[in-house]
A tleap script that builds the chain and sets N, CA, C and O, in Angstrom:
source leaprc.protein.ff14SB
mol = sequence {
  NMET LEU LEU GLN ASP ALA LEU SER ALA ALA
  VAL ASP ARG GLY LEU ASP LEU VAL GLU VAL
  SER PRO SER ALA LYS PRO PRO VAL CYS ARG
  ILE MET ASP TYR GLY LYS PHE LYS TYR GLN
  GLN GLN LYS ARG VAL ALA GLU ALA LYS LYS
  LYS THR ALA ARG VAL GLU LEU LYS GLU VAL
  LYS LEU ARG PRO LYS THR GLU ILE HIE ASP
  PHE LYS VAL LYS VAL LYS ASN VAL ARG ARG
  PHE ILE ASP ALA GLY ASN LYS VAL LYS VAL
  THR ILE MET PHE ARG GLY ARG GLU VAL THR
  HIE PRO GLU PHE GLY ARG ASP LEU LEU LYS
  ARG VAL ALA GLU ASP VAL LYS ASP ILE GLY
  VAL VAL GLU PHE PHE PRO SER MET GLN GLY
  ARG PHE MET HIE MET VAL MET ALA PRO ILE
  LYS CLYS
}
set mol.1.N position { -0.922 217.895 256.867 }
set mol.1.CA position { -0.510 217.880 257.931 }
set mol.1.C position { 0.109 216.576 258.204 }
set mol.1.O position { -0.203 215.460 257.789 }
set mol.2.N position { 1.400 217.089 259.279 }
set mol.2.CA position { 2.388 215.929 259.396 }
set mol.2.C position { 2.011 214.648 259.994 }
set mol.2.O position { 1.114 214.916 260.793 }
set mol.3.N position { 2.251 213.354 260.011 }
set mol.3.CA position { 1.964 211.831 260.139 }
set mol.3.C position { 1.705 212.102 262.077 }
set mol.3.O position { 0.702 211.949 262.774 }
set mol.4.N position { 3.047 212.529 262.398 }
set mol.4.CA position { 3.253 212.568 263.828 }
set mol.4.C position { 2.211 213.699 264.260 }
set mol.4.O position { 1.321 213.397 265.056 }
set mol.5.N position { 2.304 214.980 263.758 }
set mol.5.CA position { 0.861 215.607 264.123 }
set mol.5.C position { -0.370 215.101 264.485 }
set mol.5.O position { -1.007 215.272 265.525 }
set mol.6.N position { -0.690 214.293 263.249 }
set mol.6.CA position { -1.906 213.903 263.141 }
set mol.6.C position { -2.193 212.559 264.323 }
set mol.6.O position { -3.316 212.522 264.828 }
set mol.7.N position { -1.558 211.896 264.577 }
set mol.7.CA position { -1.227 210.867 265.671 }
set mol.7.C position { -1.452 211.380 267.369 }
set mol.7.O position { -2.024 210.778 268.277 }
set mol.8.N position { -0.714 212.816 267.379 }
set mol.8.CA position { -0.814 213.231 268.786 }
set mol.8.C position { -1.984 213.896 268.746 }
set mol.8.O position { -2.457 214.405 269.763 }
set mol.9.N position { -2.719 213.977 267.267 }
set mol.9.CA position { -4.192 214.675 267.735 }
set mol.9.C position { -5.364 213.768 268.206 }
set mol.9.O position { -6.242 213.856 269.064 }
set mol.10.N position { -4.957 212.771 267.178 }
set mol.10.CA position { -5.760 211.664 267.437 }
set mol.10.C position { -5.732 211.008 269.338 }
set mol.10.O position { -6.601 210.621 270.119 }
set mol.11.N position { -4.428 211.164 269.394 }
set mol.11.CA position { -4.458 210.408 270.867 }
set mol.11.C position { -4.825 211.480 271.677 }
set mol.11.O position { -5.478 210.952 272.578 }
set mol.12.N position { -4.787 212.588 271.864 }
set mol.12.CA position { -5.048 213.919 272.572 }
set mol.12.C position { -6.757 213.777 273.090 }
set mol.12.O position { -7.257 214.029 274.186 }
set mol.13.N position { -7.569 213.120 271.439 }
set mol.13.CA position { -9.088 212.939 271.331 }
set mol.13.C position { -9.480 211.814 271.972 }
set mol.13.O position { -10.692 211.604 272.031 }
set mol.14.N position { -8.492 210.796 272.624 }
set mol.14.CA position { -8.803 209.427 272.658 }
set mol.14.C position { -9.347 208.995 271.635 }
set mol.14.O position { -10.219 208.159 271.873 }
set mol.15.N position { -9.097 209.353 270.035 }
set mol.15.CA position { -9.731 208.406 268.819 }
set mol.15.C position { -8.558 207.854 268.444 }
set mol.15.O position { -7.561 207.623 269.127 }
set mol.16.N position { -8.836 207.597 266.896 }
set mol.16.CA position { -8.062 206.442 266.098 }
set mol.16.C position { -7.550 207.516 264.970 }
set mol.16.O position { -8.259 208.440 264.573 }
set mol.17.N position { -6.723 207.359 264.685 }
set mol.17.CA position { -6.290 207.915 262.829 }
set mol.17.C position { -6.386 206.667 262.205 }
set mol.17.O position { -5.915 205.585 262.554 }
set mol.18.N position { -7.344 207.098 260.826 }
set mol.18.CA position { -7.509 205.898 260.221 }
set mol.18.C position { -7.171 206.460 259.060 }
set mol.18.O position { -7.195 207.686 258.958 }
set mol.19.N position { -6.720 205.468 257.763 }
set mol.19.CA position { -6.649 205.663 256.255 }
set mol.19.C position { -7.886 205.636 255.748 }
set mol.19.O position { -8.370 204.567 256.120 }
set mol.20.N position { -8.730 206.275 255.049 }
set mol.20.CA position { -9.464 206.612 254.150 }
set mol.20.C position { -9.382 206.069 252.558 }
set mol.20.O position { -10.184 205.363 251.947 }
set mol.21.N position { -8.140 206.649 252.127 }
set mol.21.CA position { -8.246 206.762 251.101 }
set mol.21.C position { -6.802 206.618 250.813 }
set mol.21.O position { -6.072 207.609 250.833 }
set mol.22.N position { -6.214 205.071 250.462 }
set mol.22.CA position { -4.826 205.023 250.372 }
set mol.22.C position { -4.215 205.449 249.378 }
set mol.22.O position { -3.196 206.137 249.435 }
set mol.23.N position { -4.902 205.000 248.143 }
set mol.23.CA position { -4.502 206.075 246.645 }
set mol.23.C position { -4.404 206.872 246.326 }
set mol.23.O position { -3.666 207.126 245.375 }
set mol.24.N position { -5.044 207.648 246.899 }
set mol.24.CA position { -4.871 209.482 246.940 }
set mol.24.C position { -3.602 210.083 247.173 }
set mol.24.O position { -2.798 209.669 248.008 }
set mol.25.N position { -3.422 211.094 246.404 }
set mol.25.CA position { -2.053 211.802 246.698 }
set mol.25.C position { -2.520 213.251 247.410 }
set mol.25.O position { -3.583 213.767 247.065 }
set mol.26.N position { -1.872 213.723 248.176 }
set mol.26.CA position { -1.667 212.363 249.323 }
set mol.26.C position { -2.491 211.625 249.971 }
set mol.26.O position { -3.718 211.659 250.063 }
set mol.27.N position { -1.755 210.996 250.386 }
set mol.27.CA position { -3.082 209.888 251.027 }
set mol.27.C position { -4.325 210.780 252.492 }
set mol.27.O position { -4.131 211.850 253.069 }
set mol.28.N position { -5.364 209.910 252.639 }
set mol.28.CA position { -6.072 210.785 253.438 }
set mol.28.C position { -6.626 209.983 254.256 }
set mol.28.O position { -7.202 208.928 253.988 }
set mol.29.N position { -6.461 210.470 255.269 }
set mol.29.CA position { -6.793 209.879 256.871 }
set mol.29.C position { -7.857 210.787 257.841 }
set mol.29.O position { -7.961 212.006 257.706 }
set mol.30.N position { -8.391 210.243 258.532 }
set mol.30.CA position { -9.474 210.424 259.536 }
set mol.30.C position { -8.992 210.466 260.707 }
set mol.30.O position { -8.211 209.637 261.173 }
set mol.31.N position { -9.556 211.727 261.433 }
set mol.31.CA position { -9.394 211.002 263.091 }
set mol.31.C position { -11.031 210.286 263.483 }
set mol.31.O position { -12.179 210.694 263.307 }
set mol.32.N position { -10.522 209.197 264.012 }
set mol.32.CA position { -12.567 208.814 264.276 }
set mol.32.C position { -11.800 207.635 264.915 }
set mol.32.O position { -10.642 207.219 264.906 }
set mol.33.N position { -13.284 207.198 265.620 }
set mol.33.CA position { -13.333 205.568 266.513 }
set mol.33.C position { -13.239 204.476 265.355 }
set mol.33.O position { -14.163 204.466 264.542 }
set mol.34.N position { -12.489 203.811 265.249 }
set mol.34.CA position { -12.050 203.037 264.351 }
set mol.34.C position { -13.510 201.538 264.919 }
set mol.34.O position { -14.226 200.903 264.145 }
set mol.35.N position { -13.483 201.478 265.843 }
set mol.35.CA position { -14.328 200.421 266.264 }
set mol.35.C position { -16.037 200.950 265.392 }
set mol.35.O position { -16.651 200.323 264.528 }
set mol.36.N position { -16.384 202.247 266.018 }
set mol.36.CA position { -17.747 202.897 265.122 }
set mol.36.C position { -17.585 202.563 263.370 }
set mol.36.O position { -18.496 202.150 262.653 }
set mol.37.N position { -16.510 202.797 263.043 }
set mol.37.CA position { -15.989 202.846 261.691 }
set mol.37.C position { -16.573 201.418 261.223 }
set mol.37.O position { -17.526 201.265 260.460 }
set mol.38.N position { -15.708 200.268 261.916 }
set mol.38.CA position { -15.922 199.068 261.176 }
set mol.38.C position { -17.581 198.252 261.432 }
set mol.38.O position { -18.148 197.328 260.848 }
set mol.39.N position { -17.920 199.056 262.495 }
set mol.39.CA position { -19.588 198.448 262.752 }
set mol.39.C position { -20.547 198.885 261.683 }
set mol.39.O position { -21.252 198.138 261.004 }
set mol.40.N position { -20.465 200.466 261.610 }
set mol.40.CA position { -20.812 200.828 260.033 }
set mol.40.C position { -20.915 199.962 258.915 }
set mol.40.O position { -21.892 199.369 258.458 }
set mol.41.N position { -19.826 199.996 258.586 }
set mol.41.CA position { -19.256 199.468 257.157 }
set mol.41.C position { -20.206 197.886 257.357 }
set mol.41.O position { -21.073 197.574 256.540 }
set mol.42.N position { -19.782 196.825 258.831 }
set mol.42.CA position { -21.050 195.857 258.564 }
set mol.42.C position { -22.763 195.817 258.851 }
set mol.42.O position { -23.617 194.936 258.957 }
set mol.43.N position { -22.725 197.120 258.902 }
set mol.43.CA position { -24.039 197.457 258.813 }
set mol.43.C position { -24.715 197.920 257.346 }
set mol.43.O position { -25.829 197.617 256.919 }
set mol.44.N position { -23.827 198.637 256.800 }
set mol.44.CA position { -24.008 198.919 255.367 }
set mol.44.C position { -23.762 197.756 254.282 }
set mol.44.O position { -24.411 197.757 253.235 }
set mol.45.N position { -22.687 196.643 254.597 }
set mol.45.CA position { -22.678 195.669 253.736 }
set mol.45.C position { -23.924 194.412 254.121 }
set mol.45.O position { -23.905 193.414 253.401 }
set mol.46.N position { -24.835 194.471 255.090 }
set mol.46.CA position { -25.692 193.511 255.333 }
set mol.46.C position { -26.729 194.226 255.083 }
set mol.46.O position { -27.584 193.372 254.848 }
set mol.47.N position { -27.262 195.328 254.968 }
set mol.47.CA position { -28.462 196.154 254.527 }
set mol.47.C position { -28.094 195.829 253.095 }
set mol.47.O position { -28.782 194.895 252.682 }
set mol.48.N position { -27.141 196.342 252.104 }
set mol.48.CA position { -26.897 195.841 250.523 }
set mol.48.C position { -27.176 194.334 250.413 }
set mol.48.O position { -27.958 193.965 249.538 }
set mol.49.N position { -26.531 193.321 251.328 }
set mol.49.CA position { -26.965 191.980 251.262 }
set mol.49.C position { -28.281 191.761 251.253 }
set mol.49.O position { -28.610 191.346 250.141 }
set mol.50.N position { -29.474 191.879 252.222 }
set mol.50.CA position { -30.549 192.442 252.350 }
set mol.50.C position { -31.661 192.426 251.104 }
set mol.50.O position { -32.611 191.721 250.768 }
set mol.51.N position { -30.877 193.800 250.547 }
set mol.51.CA position { -31.881 193.906 249.277 }
set mol.51.C position { -31.848 193.427 247.988 }
set mol.51.O position { -32.631 193.765 247.100 }
set mol.52.N position { -30.424 192.186 247.819 }
set mol.52.CA position { -30.387 192.002 246.967 }
set mol.52.C position { -31.298 190.459 246.592 }
set mol.52.O position { -31.393 189.556 247.422 }
set mol.53.N position { -31.999 190.380 245.007 }
set mol.53.CA position { -32.701 189.434 245.061 }
set mol.53.C position { -32.366 188.129 244.803 }
set mol.53.O position { -31.525 187.633 244.053 }
set mol.54.N position { -33.039 187.739 245.432 }
set mol.54.CA position { -32.364 185.717 245.625 }
set mol.54.C position { -33.455 185.028 244.496 }
set mol.54.O position { -34.686 185.030 244.498 }
set mol.55.N position { -32.500 184.453 243.559 }
set mol.55.CA position { -33.328 183.849 242.651 }
set mol.55.C position { -33.580 182.172 242.698 }
set mol.55.O position { -32.567 181.575 242.332 }
set mol.56.N position { -34.533 181.417 243.009 }
set mol.56.CA position { -34.782 180.471 243.259 }
set mol.56.C position { -34.929 179.331 241.973 }
set mol.56.O position { -35.430 179.642 240.892 }
set mol.57.N position { -34.496 178.200 242.230 }
set mol.57.CA position { -35.061 176.920 241.453 }
set mol.57.C position { -36.132 176.417 241.314 }
set mol.57.O position { -35.936 175.245 241.636 }
set mol.58.N position { -37.625 176.571 240.921 }
set mol.58.CA position { -38.523 175.772 241.146 }
set mol.58.C position { -38.825 174.714 240.123 }
set mol.58.O position { -38.407 174.758 238.966 }
set mol.59.N position { -39.642 173.678 240.663 }
set mol.59.CA position { -39.429 172.414 239.810 }
set mol.59.C position { -41.079 172.592 239.060 }
set mol.59.O position { -41.982 173.168 239.667 }
set mol.60.N position { -41.230 172.114 237.940 }
set mol.60.CA position { -42.317 171.673 237.818 }
set mol.60.C position { -42.308 170.275 236.913 }
set mol.60.O position { -41.784 170.188 235.802 }
set mol.61.N position { -43.105 169.024 237.724 }
set mol.61.CA position { -43.287 167.852 236.814 }
set mol.61.C position { -44.002 167.371 236.002 }
set mol.61.O position { -45.145 167.567 236.416 }
set mol.62.N position { -44.032 166.894 235.157 }
set mol.62.CA position { -45.001 166.192 233.696 }
set mol.62.C position { -44.716 165.028 233.297 }
set mol.62.O position { -43.551 164.637 233.226 }
set mol.63.N position { -45.660 164.362 233.002 }
set mol.63.CA position { -45.272 163.036 232.547 }
set mol.63.C position { -46.088 163.016 230.784 }
set mol.63.O position { -47.186 163.565 230.692 }
set mol.64.N position { -45.661 162.573 229.910 }
set mol.64.CA position { -45.732 162.461 228.249 }
set mol.64.C position { -47.414 162.690 228.196 }
set mol.64.O position { -48.067 163.328 227.370 }
set mol.65.N position { -47.873 161.929 229.391 }
set mol.65.CA position { -49.488 161.617 228.537 }
set mol.65.C position { -50.102 162.626 229.846 }
set mol.65.O position { -50.882 162.124 230.656 }
set mol.66.N position { -49.861 163.450 229.916 }
set mol.66.CA position { -50.438 164.592 231.176 }
set mol.66.C position { -51.902 164.606 230.452 }
set mol.66.O position { -51.852 164.215 229.286 }
set mol.67.N position { -52.846 164.881 230.796 }
set mol.67.CA position { -54.050 165.466 230.524 }
set mol.67.C position { -54.301 167.594 230.337 }
set mol.67.O position { -53.868 168.382 231.178 }
set mol.68.N position { -54.959 167.954 229.240 }
set mol.68.CA position { -54.724 169.010 228.706 }
set mol.68.C position { -55.025 170.219 229.934 }
set mol.68.O position { -54.539 171.349 229.982 }
set mol.69.N position { -56.293 169.372 231.193 }
set mol.69.CA position { -56.547 170.318 232.278 }
set mol.69.C position { -55.465 170.493 233.429 }
set mol.69.O position { -55.381 171.525 234.095 }
set mol.70.N position { -54.597 169.318 233.606 }
set mol.70.CA position { -53.822 169.156 234.531 }
set mol.70.C position { -52.327 170.174 233.842 }
set mol.70.O position { -51.601 170.828 234.590 }
set mol.71.N position { -52.195 170.122 232.819 }
set mol.71.CA position { -51.141 170.838 232.143 }
set mol.71.C position { -51.546 171.882 232.302 }
set mol.71.O position { -50.876 172.208 233.282 }
set mol.72.N position { -52.254 172.835 232.054 }
set mol.72.CA position { -52.884 173.968 232.356 }
set mol.72.C position { -52.576 174.708 233.389 }
set mol.72.O position { -52.236 175.888 233.475 }
set mol.73.N position { -52.813 173.458 234.563 }
set mol.73.CA position { -52.668 173.569 236.031 }
set mol.73.C position { -51.091 173.652 236.076 }
set mol.73.O position { -50.628 174.587 236.728 }
set mol.74.N position { -50.497 173.063 235.658 }
set mol.74.CA position { -48.960 173.140 235.908 }
set mol.74.C position { -48.340 174.484 235.177 }
set mol.74.O position { -47.647 175.280 235.811 }
set mol.75.N position { -48.632 174.644 233.896 }
set mol.75.CA position { -48.729 176.109 233.212 }
set mol.75.C position { -49.094 177.088 234.168 }
set mol.75.O position { -48.552 178.184 234.032 }
set mol.76.N position { -49.873 176.946 235.085 }
set mol.76.CA position { -50.209 178.534 235.948 }
set mol.76.C position { -49.381 178.906 236.780 }
set mol.76.O position { -49.007 180.050 237.039 }
set mol.77.N position { -48.779 176.958 237.653 }
set mol.77.CA position { -47.979 177.336 238.658 }
set mol.77.C position { -46.382 178.039 238.011 }
set mol.77.O position { -45.552 178.761 238.563 }
set mol.78.N position { -46.446 177.344 236.376 }
set mol.78.CA position { -44.774 178.044 235.905 }
set mol.78.C position { -45.005 179.051 235.716 }
set mol.78.O position { -44.079 179.844 235.889 }
set mol.79.N position { -46.547 179.685 235.193 }
set mol.79.CA position { -46.316 181.485 235.129 }
set mol.79.C position { -46.222 182.277 236.568 }
set mol.79.O position { -45.894 183.462 236.620 }
set mol.80.N position { -46.541 181.507 237.714 }
set mol.80.CA position { -46.601 182.242 238.876 }
set mol.80.C position { -44.784 182.073 239.965 }
set mol.80.O position { -44.316 182.864 240.783 }
set mol.81.N position { -44.217 180.704 239.458 }
set mol.81.CA position { -43.121 181.473 239.548 }
set mol.81.C position { -42.331 181.906 238.863 }
set mol.81.O position { -41.276 182.129 239.458 }
set mol.82.N position { -42.330 182.245 237.425 }
set mol.82.CA position { -41.596 182.831 237.014 }
set mol.82.C position { -41.993 184.922 237.360 }
set mol.82.O position { -41.240 185.892 237.445 }
set mol.83.N position { -43.277 184.789 237.445 }
set mol.83.CA position { -44.337 186.305 238.108 }
set mol.83.C position { -43.347 186.764 239.167 }
set mol.83.O position { -43.042 187.954 239.249 }
set mol.84.N position { -42.807 185.784 240.031 }
set mol.84.CA position { -42.238 185.822 241.605 }
set mol.84.C position { -41.080 186.124 241.201 }
set mol.84.O position { -40.403 186.693 242.057 }
set mol.85.N position { -40.389 185.891 239.811 }
set mol.85.CA position { -38.645 186.682 239.830 }
set mol.85.C position { -37.723 185.382 240.013 }
set mol.85.O position { -36.511 185.543 240.160 }
set mol.86.N position { -38.316 184.009 240.004 }
set mol.86.CA position { -37.877 182.577 240.295 }
set mol.86.C position { -37.642 181.963 238.703 }
set mol.86.O position { -38.434 182.132 237.777 }
set mol.87.N position { -36.563 181.333 238.642 }
set mol.87.CA position { -36.466 180.136 237.443 }
set mol.87.C position { -37.301 178.590 237.589 }
set mol.87.O position { -37.391 177.942 238.632 }
set mol.88.N position { -37.712 178.317 236.617 }
set mol.88.CA position { -38.479 177.259 236.816 }
set mol.88.C position { -37.872 176.108 235.602 }
set mol.88.O position { -37.909 176.393 234.405 }
set mol.89.N position { -37.261 174.650 236.166 }
set mol.89.CA position { -37.116 173.859 236.212 }
set mol.89.C position { -38.875 172.850 235.906 }
set mol.89.O position { -39.826 172.555 236.630 }
set mol.90.N position { -38.571 172.660 234.665 }
set mol.90.CA position { -39.576 171.482 233.893 }
set mol.90.C position { -39.181 170.568 233.596 }
set mol.90.O position { -38.281 170.429 232.768 }
set mol.91.N position { -39.810 169.599 234.259 }
set mol.91.CA position { -39.385 167.786 234.275 }
set mol.91.C position { -40.458 167.530 233.512 }
set mol.91.O position { -41.531 168.130 233.577 }
set mol.92.N position { -40.076 166.290 232.496 }
set mol.92.CA position { -40.981 165.186 231.746 }
set mol.92.C position { -40.273 164.094 232.378 }
set mol.92.O position { -39.053 163.934 232.320 }
set mol.93.N position { -41.123 163.327 233.002 }
set mol.93.CA position { -40.832 161.853 233.861 }
set mol.93.C position { -41.265 160.499 232.777 }
set mol.93.O position { -42.368 159.954 232.810 }
set mol.94.N position { -40.703 160.305 232.307 }
set mol.94.CA position { -41.204 158.848 231.582 }
set mol.94.C position { -41.114 157.310 232.415 }
set mol.94.O position { -40.223 157.077 233.231 }
set mol.95.N position { -41.994 156.503 232.122 }
set mol.95.CA position { -41.973 155.481 232.722 }
set mol.95.C position { -42.237 154.372 231.847 }
set mol.95.O position { -43.265 154.385 231.168 }
set mol.96.N position { -41.249 153.199 231.770 }
set mol.96.CA position { -41.860 152.010 231.250 }
set mol.96.C position { -41.392 152.083 230.079 }
set mol.96.O position { -40.182 151.887 229.958 }
set mol.97.N position { -42.165 152.373 228.925 }
set mol.97.CA position { -42.099 152.134 227.339 }
set mol.97.C position { -41.854 153.522 227.172 }
set mol.97.O position { -41.041 153.814 226.295 }
set mol.98.N position { -42.371 154.428 227.810 }
set mol.98.CA position { -42.452 155.834 227.530 }
set mol.98.C position { -41.501 156.398 226.510 }
set mol.98.O position { -41.666 156.957 225.426 }
set mol.99.N position { -40.288 156.010 227.333 }
set mol.99.CA position { -38.701 156.727 227.146 }
set mol.99.C position { -38.262 156.331 225.603 }
set mol.99.O position { -37.143 156.632 225.188 }
set mol.100.N position { -39.301 155.581 224.720 }
set mol.100.CA position { -38.610 155.159 223.233 }
set mol.100.C position { -39.245 155.937 222.802 }
set mol.100.O position { -38.862 156.006 221.634 }
set mol.101.N position { -40.249 156.844 222.983 }
set mol.101.CA position { -40.482 158.470 222.617 }
set mol.101.C position { -40.630 159.825 222.987 }
set mol.101.O position { -41.656 160.402 223.346 }
set mol.102.N position { -39.494 160.262 222.858 }
set mol.102.CA position { -38.940 161.332 223.985 }
set mol.102.C position { -39.298 162.705 222.950 }
set mol.102.O position { -39.137 163.855 223.360 }
set mol.103.N position { -39.679 162.471 221.901 }
set mol.103.CA position { -40.554 163.582 220.882 }
set mol.103.C position { -41.832 163.866 222.011 }
set mol.103.O position { -41.913 164.965 222.561 }
set mol.104.N position { -42.572 163.039 222.227 }
set mol.104.CA position { -43.786 163.442 223.011 }
set mol.104.C position { -43.535 164.289 223.946 }
set mol.104.O position { -44.149 165.355 223.957 }
set mol.105.N position { -42.497 163.966 225.014 }
set mol.105.CA position { -42.126 165.141 225.932 }
set mol.105.C position { -41.704 166.279 225.396 }
set mol.105.O position { -42.341 167.286 225.705 }
set mol.106.N position { -40.692 166.406 224.589 }
set mol.106.CA position { -40.410 167.205 222.999 }
set mol.106.C position { -40.969 168.332 223.282 }
set mol.106.O position { -40.598 169.328 223.903 }
set mol.107.N position { -42.330 167.908 222.502 }
set mol.107.CA position { -43.464 168.543 222.171 }
set mol.107.C position { -44.035 169.238 223.378 }
set mol.107.O position { -44.169 170.461 223.341 }
set mol.108.N position { -44.316 168.682 224.243 }
set mol.108.CA position { -44.777 168.979 225.466 }
set mol.108.C position { -43.811 170.379 226.134 }
set mol.108.O position { -44.295 171.348 226.719 }
set mol.109.N position { -42.534 170.169 225.881 }
set mol.109.CA position { -41.730 171.077 226.485 }
set mol.109.C position { -41.623 172.277 225.622 }
set mol.109.O position { -41.084 173.260 226.133 }
set mol.110.N position { -42.028 172.361 224.446 }
set mol.110.CA position { -42.383 173.450 223.541 }
set mol.110.C position { -43.861 174.016 223.742 }
set mol.110.O position { -44.430 175.007 223.286 }
set mol.111.N position { -44.200 173.146 224.478 }
set mol.111.CA position { -45.972 173.861 224.549 }
set mol.111.C position { -45.762 174.854 225.724 }
set mol.111.O position { -45.874 176.066 225.541 }
set mol.112.N position { -45.455 174.318 226.943 }
set mol.112.CA position { -45.092 174.769 227.912 }
set mol.112.C position { -44.516 176.424 227.570 }
set mol.112.O position { -45.057 177.443 227.999 }
set mol.113.N position { -43.200 176.369 226.626 }
set mol.113.CA position { -42.334 177.547 226.501 }
set mol.113.C position { -43.436 178.365 225.754 }
set mol.113.O position { -43.695 179.524 226.078 }
set mol.114.N position { -44.333 177.440 224.324 }
set mol.114.CA position { -45.325 178.169 223.811 }
set mol.114.C position { -45.671 179.560 224.871 }
set mol.114.O position { -45.069 180.633 224.919 }
set mol.115.N position { -46.851 179.100 225.666 }
set mol.115.CA position { -47.378 179.297 226.600 }
set mol.115.C position { -47.118 180.616 227.690 }
set mol.115.O position { -47.723 181.533 228.246 }
set mol.116.N position { -45.788 180.016 227.567 }
set mol.116.CA position { -45.013 181.493 228.749 }
set mol.116.C position { -44.524 182.280 228.222 }
set mol.116.O position { -44.227 183.289 228.862 }
set mol.117.N position { -44.181 182.191 226.694 }
set mol.117.CA position { -43.578 182.821 225.972 }
set mol.117.C position { -43.151 184.191 226.484 }
set mol.117.O position { -42.037 184.715 226.469 }
set mol.118.N position { -44.567 184.733 227.036 }
set mol.118.CA position { -44.529 186.661 227.103 }
set mol.118.C position { -43.971 187.127 228.443 }
set mol.118.O position { -43.993 188.294 228.836 }
set mol.119.N position { -43.423 185.990 229.157 }
set mol.119.CA position { -43.107 186.385 230.499 }
set mol.119.C position { -41.945 185.850 230.851 }
set mol.119.O position { -41.356 186.356 231.807 }
set mol.120.N position { -41.315 184.620 230.102 }
set mol.120.CA position { -40.173 183.604 230.005 }
set mol.120.C position { -39.532 183.623 229.321 }
set mol.120.O position { -39.776 184.258 228.295 }
set mol.121.N position { -38.204 182.866 229.497 }
set mol.121.CA position { -37.252 182.747 228.073 }
set mol.121.C position { -36.860 181.315 228.623 }
set mol.121.O position { -36.867 181.138 229.841 }
set mol.122.N position { -36.532 180.329 227.794 }
set mol.122.CA position { -35.935 179.230 228.086 }
set mol.122.C position { -34.696 179.861 227.621 }
set mol.122.O position { -34.376 180.648 226.730 }
set mol.123.N position { -34.026 179.106 228.726 }
set mol.123.CA position { -32.726 179.542 229.364 }
set mol.123.C position { -31.936 178.239 228.645 }
set mol.123.O position { -31.214 178.285 227.649 }
set mol.124.N position { -32.329 176.949 229.534 }
set mol.124.CA position { -31.757 175.925 228.785 }
set mol.124.C position { -32.428 174.947 227.981 }
set mol.124.O position { -33.048 174.196 228.734 }
set mol.125.N position { -32.562 174.653 226.863 }
set mol.125.CA position { -32.944 174.079 226.200 }
set mol.125.C position { -33.471 172.655 226.235 }
set mol.125.O position { -32.386 172.291 225.780 }
set mol.126.N position { -34.294 171.256 226.387 }
set mol.126.CA position { -34.685 170.427 226.422 }
set mol.126.C position { -33.349 169.185 226.508 }
set mol.126.O position { -32.646 169.011 225.512 }
set mol.127.N position { -33.160 168.549 227.523 }
set mol.127.CA position { -32.003 167.812 226.945 }
set mol.127.C position { -32.626 166.175 228.267 }
set mol.127.O position { -33.469 166.096 229.161 }
set mol.128.N position { -32.019 165.582 227.894 }
set mol.128.CA position { -32.434 164.033 227.896 }
set mol.128.C position { -31.442 163.436 229.007 }
set mol.128.O position { -30.338 163.157 228.539 }
set mol.129.N position { -31.573 163.217 230.177 }
set mol.129.CA position { -31.098 162.466 231.322 }
set mol.129.C position { -31.561 160.959 231.942 }
set mol.129.O position { -31.867 160.783 233.121 }
set mol.130.N position { -31.551 160.148 231.137 }
set mol.130.CA position { -31.922 159.158 231.636 }
set mol.130.C position { -33.338 158.622 231.478 }
set mol.130.O position { -33.645 157.966 230.482 }
set mol.131.N position { -33.922 158.807 232.135 }
set mol.131.CA position { -35.545 158.743 232.583 }
set mol.131.C position { -36.368 160.240 231.945 }
set mol.131.O position { -37.436 160.378 231.350 }
set mol.132.N position { -35.390 161.153 232.354 }
set mol.132.CA position { -36.250 162.833 232.531 }
set mol.132.C position { -35.420 163.664 231.488 }
set mol.132.O position { -34.266 163.666 231.059 }
set mol.133.N position { -36.679 164.430 231.278 }
set mol.133.CA position { -36.093 165.528 230.466 }
set mol.133.C position { -36.492 166.721 230.593 }
set mol.133.O position { -37.670 166.989 230.832 }
set mol.134.N position { -35.615 167.558 230.459 }
set mol.134.CA position { -35.314 168.912 231.347 }
set mol.134.C position { -35.578 170.283 230.522 }
set mol.134.O position { -35.270 170.086 229.347 }
set mol.135.N position { -35.902 171.202 230.670 }
set mol.135.CA position { -35.962 172.660 230.735 }
set mol.135.C position { -35.562 173.549 231.650 }
set mol.135.O position { -35.866 173.201 232.791 }
set mol.136.N position { -34.951 174.642 231.568 }
set mol.136.CA position { -35.143 175.461 232.240 }
set mol.136.C position { -35.228 176.712 231.837 }
set mol.136.O position { -34.292 177.145 231.165 }
set mol.137.N position { -36.435 177.647 232.168 }
set mol.137.CA position { -36.829 178.823 232.114 }
set mol.137.C position { -36.617 180.126 233.170 }
set mol.137.O position { -36.689 180.040 234.396 }
set mol.138.N position { -36.383 181.151 232.522 }
set mol.138.CA position { -35.964 182.436 233.675 }
set mol.138.C position { -37.126 183.407 232.990 }
set mol.138.O position { -37.934 183.196 232.086 }
set mol.139.N position { -36.906 184.330 233.653 }
set mol.139.CA position { -38.270 185.291 233.930 }
set mol.139.C position { -37.654 186.316 232.430 }
set mol.139.O position { -36.441 186.202 232.258 }
set mol.140.N position { -38.159 186.954 231.731 }
set mol.140.CA position { -37.504 188.168 230.947 }
set mol.140.C position { -37.546 189.300 231.532 }
set mol.140.O position { -38.501 189.941 231.971 }
set mol.141.N position { -35.662 189.654 231.496 }
set mol.141.CA position { -35.393 190.918 232.011 }
set mol.141.C position { -35.878 191.657 231.374 }
set mol.141.O position { -36.283 191.382 230.244 }
set mol.142.N position { -35.989 192.945 231.978 }
set mol.142.CA position { -37.063 194.093 231.753 }
set mol.142.C position { -35.996 195.464 231.846 }
set mol.142.O position { -36.443 196.604 231.718 }
savepdb mol mol.pdb
quit
């Protein structure tokens, strides 16, 4: 159909001539209500955005001298966060002279990684920043 004929047909119906596929040979156009078309596109985009998974970064803090029961509670929290699909930042806080023995913190982080290796993987290996040692774990992709 010629462009002038399509435009006159759209005007006769009180609608708009909308180019749907400009890259096609010849370009494809439709006679439709452009405002309604834009609204439906916005709804589709909003629906797609709603369905995307949001990954949060949760944090669990430990000390080098954390007792075994407290350690198990913290590991249980790490497991819960990873099961929910979130990443977990495990932080070891050093106080006073504890900072002279970073190997205690590194061992603790290794134990955490070992306890949750069935559901999580270490994304960022332990690194020291001031008086804190951090490690980030993420859920295993299925």
